[in-house]
Phi, psi and omega in degrees: 000123180233149180259124177253108191247126176178161182291163175306140182085005183269352174107024182297315183295320180296319176296317184294314182292318180302321182293317184287320179296327180298323179288324177295319180295337179268003179078026178265149171284134186226140181231134178235116175261115180246120179251005183231337179237159178269174175292324176302319179295321178293323180296319181299316178297320179289327181291324183293345176248011178076024184254162170236138179272018176298131181101347180255126171278124181244130181243122182258163177297321182294326177292320180297326182289323179295329179285343180271337185222154179267355178271152180280133182230159178295150175287341175277092188239134181281123185302327183295338181282345179274132180284129189299317181306311186291318182299310181294329172300312182294320179298324182286322180299314178298319176303311180297326179293314181276327181051065186283157172269328179232138180217141173240134174244107188240108010223169177292332183301323183292318173300320182291327179286325180291324181297315177065004171210153184289319181298311181298319183294316181293322180294324180294314176301320182293318183293322177296320179300313177301317180291310182292338180293335184284349179246156177278079188223134175259122182243132172259120173257119178267139179223128187260020175060038179282341178288153178283106184088178180297142178270084190288338178298327181266325181301328178282341181272316186286156178286326181215155179228132175244119180259116171260134186223138175241126180247110178289136174257165180290337179211142179089192181294150173289150177270132177244134183237138172244132178235130170274098184279336179200144180209080192299130179074013183222146171279141177215161180273116183284167176103182177269136180238126180295149168214160178231150172256117179229176177293120188117354178116192177280138174239122184250137180246096187301144186297134183289125173241109186294333185285349180274351185257151179299149177253117181227049186296132170250160179269193175110165176231160180251117181265149173278349186082003179239114189300322184294312177295323179297318184295320184297325182269007175087032177106353183133176175264131182291138174297147179079019182229164178249140180240133178247121177261116185244148171161168178293166177303131177088004182275001173103017185297302182295331178295312174298317176298321173298333177292311181297322183291312183292326173298320178295319181293322179300330178272008178093007185268140174281132181234138172243116184242114179266117178259108182267326192253346178236155178281158182303319188296314182297314185296318179293317182296317181296319177303314177301321185291335180256011176079018176267121186275089174277318190300314182291331183284323176295318179297319181285348183083002179290325185241119176244121181251121185241127173272130185240130174262112188293347178275355185238018181217142176266142183303329180292324174300316180293310180304323178296319183292321177296319178299318179294318179302319185285307188283330181261322183256355176073030175300135187244349175220130179239132179244127176245103186239093011226177175297333174303319175291321177301318179297320178294343173280347177255114184292333176242102184299333183295343179265356184294325182296315179296318179299314179290328181301308179300315179300314181293323181294316179303308187292323177289324177296335182264008179071029184263141174270118178253125177248123180247133181248130183225116180275124179269160183281138177101174175238312175228148183096203183299134185242145177240163180230153175294334183200132181270107178244007183306326184286344180278334180276147179280324180230133178237121177254122187249132179237142182219150163274144169214155180265131175209128174054043176076014179222155175264127188234164179248144178230148181224143175208159178259117180281318175205155174211109182287336188269006179167181179293159178203164176283145177256009175291161166250117177247160176275139180246129178235131177261114182243177180295336180264001181131201174265152180236124175261116186279182176291163173303136182285069186282340179263021177231143179230130182087030179298326180288349178276340183101333178230084186280167178257132180278136176249132181303137180308132182088346180278144182273136176295137175296000000 
């Protein structure tokens, strides 16, 4: 006996029907006892998911009442008017007649009202449990939390508890969580697991635990196709590492990421590029303008570009999609453009670090190169970030605007690289029609990172 607990609208009925239909598909007898909804309402729910309730025996409250009296009554019947002992007796008779393998009782709030006392309510649930346990039947009890506070009287009786929770956001889809609060005699994954209600039922995305996945790290490097840029990062980006591109908007982060993605696809590696901030048309057009060949690789299937609306996706859903792309499709490079959009998909920013840590650990274990783009606040001067994830990255590439001789220019440098040596110079970055150009080290400037550097005369030593 298991309790499915959640406020109205979280998907309890959908989950219950999904559970029973799985039993029907397996040739099992299934029983749905509804004390709160009519058969017509259940049909509407089933039709919205493309289901048919054929094969499920449905017992309504109105049917039970008709069995209690010889007089005709309306199907809109108040549960409190039904005498609990007679109701229980008839429910058990139907159970014994059908002998189901799977059963749903919807909902406990009606039973609670009929009982009118906590002691009688608990004894009634215990009697159900004792009777159902004699048969090879799995029972789901649905509760809409109409009781004041947690219903501990049921929590201590059932074998397992599933909590369904909806967290409304100020904009975008609501975040839905499933939590396994109890599963007697079984190991289960604790914590909140994102889920969505879609046509076809509930889809749950278990919280990612990197240690549960196999380690199959491979070697090799990912080149950008630009010798100057590859030399700057120490020969390329190493497989099984995470790389962070940081800088203000327009400094060339996405352009450089596009070069690495196209170069990887050119060498036969599968790439998955998530665009949070730009439309696919703009992203592809910009790639064409700088000579980055996205189109042939998209046609070949080696490069997959997905536009993501952060207001319409849960982080757990995105992480699950990435895991499947790596394990099922063999993706070897993942690009998140940008983390700003990823942050917007998280209603609690304090959990982003843990979420990204598990995701990056998994990707590193599988030898995937992960490129994360983070747009900093501001254009020149001190820069801020919506979240500091630089410590999670193995390589950090920093881009800056700076003013020099009456023009606005771009600079690029490698702040750190855990997996090997890299240049420590600050070089000018220019985006041309033929791609990017990495200039010579800016040895005649001091303070480039501040945005307003001081020019040093050639040959002059810095103070």
